[in-house]
Residue, then its C-alpha position, 0 to 999 in steps of 0.5 A: m520362583a523355585n529350585v528343581s531337583l531330579s533324583g534317579v529320573k528314569k523314563a522307558f517307552v515299552a522296552v526302550e529306556v530313554l532316561k537312565g537315571v538323571d540326577l540334577d539340582i537346578a537352583d532357584g532363578e537359574f537358567i539351565v540349558f539341556v543340549g545333546p544330539s537328536g534322541c539323547g533324551k533332552s526333550t523327554l527330560l523336559r516333558t517329565i519335569a512338566g508332567l507331560e510324561e510320567v517317570t518310570g523311576g526316580q523323583i522330581s521336586i519343584g520347590d519343596r514339593v515332590v511332583n511325580d503325581l501332580s498334573p502339569s496344571d498343579r506343578g507351578i510350571a509354564m511351557v513354551f513349545q517349538s510349534y508355539a501351540l497358539y489357538p488360530h481362531m483367537t487373537a493374541y490377547e485371547n491366547m495370552a488370557f486363555g489360561l487365566t480365563l479357565a482358572k476364573t481369574d478376575k477380568a481386571e487382573i487378566d487385562c493387567r497381566v496380559r498388557a504388562a506381558a505384552e509391554a515387556l515383549s514389545i507386542t502391545d500393537y499386535l494384541e488384536r491380531k490372530p496368529k496367521a497375521m503375525s510373523g514367526g517371532q511375533r507368534q513366539r512372543v505371544a507364546i512366551g507372553r501366555a506363559i508369563v501371565r501365569k506367573p509360574q515358578v518355572f519356565l520350560f522351553d522346548e526348542p522355541l527358536s528352531n522355526l525362526d530364521a538366523a537373524l530372528r534367532v539372534r534377536m530372540r536370544y537377546e529377548f530371552a536373556r533380557l526376560h530372565a534378567e527381569l523376571k529372575t525366574t527358574m528357566i529350563y531350556v532345550t536346544h540343539d543349537q550350541v550358540e543358544a546354549m553358550t550365550l543363554a545358560d548359567r549352566i549347561v547340561v550335556l546329555n547323551s543316550g539318556r545320561v548326563e555327561q557333564v554339567g557346568a558353566p558354558m566356558e567350563l565345558y568349552e575349556r575343560p570337557a570331562n570326556l571325549f563326547v563333550a569335547g566333540f559336541i561343545g564348540s563349533p567348529k568341533m574340537n580336532l581329535l587325533a590318535v596318539e601314543i603317550s611317550e612321556a607321562s607324569a604329574a607335571g605333563a605328558v608328551v605324545k607322538t602322532t602316527t607320523g612321529e610328531s611329538i606334542r607336549i601337553a600340560v595335563d596331569a598324566s601321572a595315571a598314564r604309562p608310556g606306550d598307552r594309546a590316547t586321543l589328543g584334542v585341540r580347538p580350531e582356534h588353538l592351531v596356529i601357523n605362525g607361533g611357538g610350540d610343537a607342530l603338526n604338518a597337515e595338507v589343506i583340502f578345502v578352504e571356507t572364506l567367511g570374511a572375519a575368519t578363514m576356515a581351512h580344512l586339512t588332512h593328517p594321518s592321525s585323524d579319522e576326520t578332517l582337521t579344521v583351523q581357524l585363521p584370520g580373515d586376511v590369511g590365505a590358504n590354498a587346497g593342496e598346500c601343506l601347513i605347519l600347525h603349532v600347538t601350545a601345551h596349555q591349550a591342548h587336551l588329552f583323553d585316555t582310552e576310555g575317553r576320560a579327560f586328563r586334568r589340565l594343569 
């Protein structure tokens, strides 16, 4: 096992700078997840750690070694790809043993490692099958097993579940969590799926346009996003955002007004703001309630999704450029064209300044 340290890591492809100076410290045994929109640089960052891409600036350390000039095979890492990258003409056993065979590892040791990994991944019965005779989930387990047998210091996963169906992704999330608990090895995982990030990560790294926007535990990012980008990206359905004007501001809280004159109190330290400043109000869908206390917004229902345990109502309000989403209990009905009074609790609302930075919540 080993810690991973990135200092000012940059990567450019000709004139396009994909990574713009990434600083990050990953502790020994930590499960880190990189998330962000397509093109944000998360897979490129993973590939630079692996040595599959050369950095154009900065330093990467794994354990006590600077690895910038080391080949992937000398970095003490093992990588699992989105496409599995299995040899189609080899059995599962042969695929898992291949790297050890190239390294001239003793045959008895190879057999011991392969069978131990297969037992841990519940694929012992498939060791003599070739990839075409296995399901997507079984192929993914073989790819993971191939990484495990190498006993790396760091595991790297590049969107490993994106080719699987929804039910299998749920099962494989459990398998990844169990595997990390058993191996206690440093794992770095790239995904575009927020559910994977929230359920697997010790800490999440949110990337945007080649820069780190925020690093923190899943609930820290969810409850205290550092800026508008993180607030809008973390959470599904996404946070509701409304344009407002600050009418009262102090260290003890703020009062904002929507474009239709509704006043909302927010429990944030707004001592740096002034009355009259423009700002953005943020409220999670589950924190807008139709039967509760607190200040209120009036919004019109335009579409309703009935999901069984919950009902998602989508509404319009003049202060928002997008529709608002409200998460209601499954037995609460709403109809298109209906006007709902949505209550906002001061301690569950967020406020962002004109630069998109979050005011500190009290």
